[in-house]
PALUMTI-398310 format. One record per atom (N, C-alpha, C): x, y, z; residue in three letters. Coordinates in steps of 0.05 Angstrom, whole numbers, padded with zeros to 5 digits, always signed. Atoms other than C-alpha are relative to their C-alpha. Layout:
PALUMTI-398310
XYZala
...
//
This chain:
PALUMTI-398310
-00018-00002+00023met
-00235+00273+00188met
+00030-00001+00009met
-00027+00000-00011phe
-00173+00280+00233phe
+00012-00029-00001phe
-00010+00028+00000leu
-00168+00204+00239leu
+00009-00009-00028leu
-00006+00008+00027tyr
-00168+00194+00164tyr
+00026+00013-00010tyr
-00025-00014+00007ile
-00114+00247+00153ile
+00024-00012+00015ile
-00021+00013-00016phe
-00073+00216+00210phe
+00009-00026-00012phe
-00007+00026+00012ile
-00077+00147+00178ile
+00014+00004-00027ile
-00013-00004+00026ile
-00059+00173+00109ile
+00028+00010+00003ile
-00027-00011-00004ile
+00000+00215+00132ile
+00018-00020+00015ile
-00016+00020-00014gly
+00023+00162+00181gly
+00009-00023-00018gly
-00007+00021+00019ser
+00021+00109+00127ser
+00023+00008-00018ser
-00020-00010+00018ile
+00062+00151+00080ile
+00027+00003+00014ile
-00025-00004-00015ile
+00114+00169+00133ile
+00013-00027+00007ile
-00011+00027-00007leu
+00122+00096+00157leu
+00012-00013-00025leu
-00009+00013+00025asp
+00128+00072+00085asp
+00027+00013-00009asp
-00024-00013+00010gln
+00179+00124+00064gln
+00024-00003+00018gln
-00022+00004-00018leu
+00221+00117+00127leu
+00011-00028-00002leu
-00009+00027+00002thr
+00224+00042+00120thr
+00016-00004-00026thr
-00014+00002+00025lys
+00245+00048+00047lys
+00027+00014+00002lys
-00025-00015-00004leu
+00298+00100+00066leu
+00020-00017+00016leu
-00018+00017-00016met
+00327+00054+00119met
+00011-00023-00016met
-00009+00022+00016val
+00331-00004+00071val
+00021+00009-00020val
-00019-00011+00020val
+00365+00038+00017val
+00026+00008+00013val
-00025-00009-00014gln
+00415+00067+00067gln
+00016-00023+00012gln
-00014+00021-00016his
+00432+00002+00103his
+00004-00027-00015his
-00002+00025+00014leu
+00426-00053+00051leu
+00005+00005-00030leu
-00006-00003+00029asp
+00458-00057-00018asp
-00022-00013-00016asp
+00020+00011+00018leu
+00413-00071-00077leu
+00004-00031-00003leu
+00001+00029+00002tyr
+00395-00146-00079tyr
+00012-00015+00024tyr
-00010+00014-00024asp
+00427-00160-00011asp
-00024-00008+00017asp
+00021+00010-00018thr
+00386-00199+00040thr
+00011-00003+00028thr
-00006+00005-00028thr
+00387-00201+00115thr
-00023-00015+00012thr
+00021+00016-00013met
+00350-00253+00155met
-00008+00013+00026met
+00010-00011-00025thr
+00306-00226+00210thr
-00009-00023+00018thr
+00009+00024-00013asn
+00276-00293+00229asn
-00007-00021-00021asn
+00006+00020+00020pro
+00256-00359+00196pro
-00024+00005-00017pro
+00025-00006+00015ile
+00191-00328+00171ile
+00004+00023-00020ile
-00002-00024+00016leu
+00213-00261+00143leu
+00029+00009-00003leu
-00027-00012+00005ser
+00276-00232+00111ser
-00004+00027-00013ser
+00000-00027+00013ile
+00293-00163+00085ile
+00019-00002-00024ile
-00015+00000+00025thr
+00316-00160+00013thr
-00005+00026-00015thr
+00003-00026+00013his
+00329-00094-00022his
-00002-00004-00030his
+00003+00002+00029ile
+00300-00095-00092ile
-00014+00025-00010ile
+00014-00021+00013arg
+00273-00045-00142arg
-00021-00013-00018arg
+00022+00011+00016asn
+00205-00061-00172asn
-00009+00022-00020asn
+00007-00020+00021glu
+00194-00025-00239glu
-00027-00007-00011glu
+00026+00007+00010gly
+00126-00058-00248gly
-00021+00004+00023gly
+00021+00000-00021gly
+00063-00069-00207gly
+00003-00024+00017gly
-00001+00024-00017ala
+00045-00126-00162ala
+00011-00023-00016ala
-00014+00022+00014trp
+00087-00187-00180trp
+00016+00009-00024trp
-00016-00012+00021ser
+00127-00140-00225ser
-00014+00000-00028ser
+00014-00001+00026ile
+00072-00141-00279ile
+00003+00027-00013ile
-00003-00024+00016phe
+00078-00089-00334phe
+00026+00015+00007phe
-00025-00012-00008glu
+00150-00078-00314glu
+00010+00019-00022glu
-00010-00019+00018gly
+00180-00016-00345gly
-00021+00020-00011gly
+00021-00018+00010his
+00113+00020-00358his
-00007+00020+00022his
+00003-00019-00022met
+00123+00075-00306met
-00024+00019-00005met
+00021-00020+00005trp
+00076+00125-00340trp
-00028-00012+00004trp
+00025+00013-00004phe
+00020+00074-00339phe
-00007+00000+00030phe
+00004+00001-00029phe
+00028+00065-00263phe
-00005+00028+00012phe
+00004-00027-00010leu
+00033+00140-00252leu
-00029+00009-00006leu
+00028-00007+00008leu
-00032+00151-00291leu
-00020-00015+00017leu
+00019+00015-00016val
-00068+00095-00255val
+00000+00009+00029val
-00002-00011-00027gly
-00042+00122-00189gly
-00015+00026+00004gly
+00014-00026-00002val
-00069+00192-00202val
-00030-00005-00001val
+00029+00006+00003ile
-00137+00164-00224ile
-00010-00014+00026ile
+00008+00014-00024ala
-00140+00117-00164ala
-00002+00019+00024ala
+00000-00019-00023leu
-00122+00172-00115leu
-00024+00019-00002leu
+00024-00017+00004gly
-00177+00216-00145gly
-00025-00015+00008gly
+00024+00016-00007ile
-00229+00161-00139ile
-00002-00005+00030ile
+00000+00007-00028phe
-00209+00139-00069phe
-00004+00025+00018phe
+00004-00025-00015ser
-00205+00211-00044ser
-00029+00009-00001ser
+00029-00007+00003tyr
-00274+00226-00072tyr
-00017-00018+00017tyr
+00016+00019-00016leu
-00302+00163-00040leu
+00003+00006+00030leu
-00005-00006-00028leu
-00270+00181+00027leu
-00016+00025+00008leu
+00015-00024-00006tyr
-00299+00251+00025tyr
-00030-00005+00000tyr
+00028+00005+00003lys
-00367+00228+00002lys
-00011-00017+00024lys
+00009+00019-00021his
-00372+00173+00056his
+00013+00005+00027his
-00016-00006-00024arg
-00333+00208+00111arg
-00016-00004+00026arg
+00016+00004-00025tyr
-00391+00200+00161tyr
-00012-00028+00001tyr
+00010+00027+00000lys
-00406+00128+00143lys
+00016-00018+00019lys
-00013+00020-00016asn
-00381+00065+00176asn
+00030+00003+00000asn
-00029-00002-00002lys
-00309+00067+00201lys
+00015-00021-00016lys
-00013+00021+00016trp
-00292+00002+00166trp
+00006+00011-00028trp
-00004-00010+00027leu
-00302+00037+00099leu
+00019+00023+00000leu
-00016-00024+00001thr
-00270+00104+00115thr
+00029-00005+00009thr
-00027+00007-00008val
-00210+00075+00152val
+00013-00016-00022val
-00011+00015+00022gly
-00201+00025+00096gly
+00008+00017-00024gly
-00007-00019+00022leu
-00202+00080+00043leu
+00024+00016+00008leu
-00023-00015-00009ser
-00152+00119+00085ser
+00026-00016-00003ser
-00024+00017+00003phe
-00103+00061+00086phe
+00006-00005-00030phe
-00005+00003+00029val
-00112+00050+00011val
+00012+00025-00011val
-00012-00025+00009ile
-00098+00124-00002ile
+00029+00002+00009ile
-00028-00002-00010gly
-00036+00123+00043gly
+00019-00019-00015gly
-00017+00019+00014gly
-00009+00060+00010gly
+00005+00008-00029gly
-00002-00008+00028thr
-00023+00086-00060thr
+00019+00024-00002thr
-00018-00023+00001ile
+00012+00152-00045ile
+00029-00009+00006ile
-00027+00009-00006gly
+00072+00116-00014gly
+00014-00012-00024gly
-00012+00012+00024asn
+00085+00075-00077asn
+00001+00021-00023asn
+00000-00021+00021phe
+00067+00135-00122phe
+00024+00018+00003phe
-00024-00017-00005ile
+00122+00177-00089ile
+00025-00013-00012ile
-00024+00015+00011asp
+00174+00123-00107asp
+00000+00001-00030asp
+00001+00001+00029arg
+00150+00116-00178arg
+00006+00027-00013arg
-00004-00027+00011phe
+00148+00191-00190phe
+00029+00010+00003phe
-00027-00010-00005arg
+00216+00206-00158arg
+00021-00017-00013arg
-00022+00018+00008gln
+00255+00144-00179gln
-00005-00017-00024gln
+00007+00018+00022gly
+00217+00107-00233gly
-00003-00029+00008gly
+00004+00027-00011tyr
+00211+00045-00189tyr
-00008+00002+00029tyr
+00008+00002-00028val
+00185+00023-00121val
+00020-00017+00015val
-00018+00016-00017val
+00232-00001-00066val
-00017-00020+00015val
+00013+00021-00014asp
+00208-00068-00040asp
+00021-00014+00018asp
-00019+00012-00019met
+00239-00106+00019met
-00008-00024+00015met
+00009+00023-00017phe
+00197-00157+00056phe
-00003-00025-00016phe
+00002+00026+00014gln
+00206-00229+00034gln
-00008-00021+00020gln
+00009+00022-00017thr
+00168-00286+00065thr
+00017-00025-00006thr
-00017+00024+00003glu
+00211-00348+00077glu
-00016-00026+00000glu
+00016+00025-00003phe
+00155-00398+00091phe
-00017-00006-00025phe
+00016+00004+00024ile
+00120-00388+00024ile
+00012+00018-00022ile
-00010-00016+00022arg
+00142-00363-00045arg
-00021+00021-00006arg
+00019-00022+00005phe
+00109-00295-00049phe
+00017+00024-00009phe
-00016-00023+00010pro
+00132-00231-00085pro
+00009+00017+00024pro
-00010-00018-00020ile
+00174-00184-00044ile
-00017+00025+00000ile
+00019-00022-00003phe
+00132-00126-00018phe
+00011+00021+00020phe
-00009-00022-00018asn
+00137-00061+00023asn
-00023+00008+00019asn
+00019-00010-00019val
+00100-00023+00077val
-00025+00011-00013val
+00023-00011+00015ala
+00055+00013+00027ala
-00018-00023-00009ala
+00016+00023+00008asp
+00033-00055+00001asp
-00016-00011+00023asp
+00014+00010-00024ile
+00016-00077+00072ile
-00024+00018+00006ile
+00022-00019-00005phe
-00027-00014+00081phe
-00022-00004-00020phe
+00020+00004+00021leu
-00062-00027+00015leu
-00016-00025+00007leu
+00014+00025-00007val
-00079-00098+00037val
-00018+00005+00025val
+00017-00007-00023ile
-00104-00073+00105ile
-00024+00016-00008ile
+00023-00017+00010gly
-00147-00021+00070gly
-00020-00017-00015gly
+00019+00017+00015val
-00177-00072+00022val
-00015-00019+00019val
+00014+00017-00019leu
-00192-00119+00080leu
-00021+00015+00016leu
+00020-00017-00014cys
-00227-00063+00118cys
-00024+00005-00017cys
+00022-00005+00019ile
-00268-00046+00057ile
-00017-00026-00004ile
+00014+00026+00004phe
-00285-00120+00047phe
-00017-00006+00025phe
+00016+00004-00024ile
-00308-00125+00120ile
-00024+00019+00000ile
+00023-00018+00002tyr
-00351-00063+00109tyr
-00021-00011-00019tyr
+00019+00010+00020ile
-00382-00094+00047ile
-00015-00024+00012ile
+00014+00023-00012leu
-00397-00159+00085leu
-00020+00010+00021leu
+00018-00010-00021leu
-00427-00120+00144leu
-00024+00015-00012leu
+00021-00015+00013tyr
-00466-00074+00098tyr
-00020-00018-00013tyr
+00018+00019+00013asp
-00494-00131+00057asp
-00016-00015+00021asp
+00014+00014-00021glu
-00512-00167+00122glu
-00023+00018+00011glu
+00021-00019-00010glu
-00550-00105+00149glu
-00021+00003-00021glu
+00019-00004+00022lys
-00582-00095+00081lys
-00019-00023-00003lys
+00017+00023+00004ser
-00608-00166+00077ser
-00019-00004+00023ser
+00018+00002-00023his
-00640-00160+00147his
-00023+00020-00001his
+00021-00021+00001arg
-00683-00100+00127arg
-00026-00010-00012arg
//
C-alpha cells in the first residue's frame, strides 16, 4: 500500500509545484519555448479536457468527488491484484486530485504544456498522470483478458 500512497502523493506534489512555478514565473497567456517540440504557455482552463463545459465548475467538482470515491474504492478492493491495475489507479487518483485542488481553490485548472509538432490542447502534469494511469489500466485489461482467454 506504501507504493500507491507514494504515487498518489508524489503525483499531487509534482503537479502542484509545476503549476506554482508557471504561475510565479510566467504571466497569463505568455509562452516560452523550451524546444521545437514543447513550449510552456500559462493558461487557465475553466472547463474539462479541450475546455469542454467551460464555466461549469460545480459539475467538475461533483464529478471529481464521485471519481475519487470510485477510484479509491477500486484501489482498496484490488490492492493485492496486478501492479498494472493498482499503479494505474494510483496515477489516476493523483492526477484527479491535482486538478481537483485547482478547481476547488481557484475555479480553474492551470495548464502549461503545449506541443509544437501537433495541434493539441494545452495540458498539465496532472493530465500526464491521468494518461499514464489509464494506459496502465489498459495494459492490465489486455493482460487480464489474455490470461482469461488461455484458461
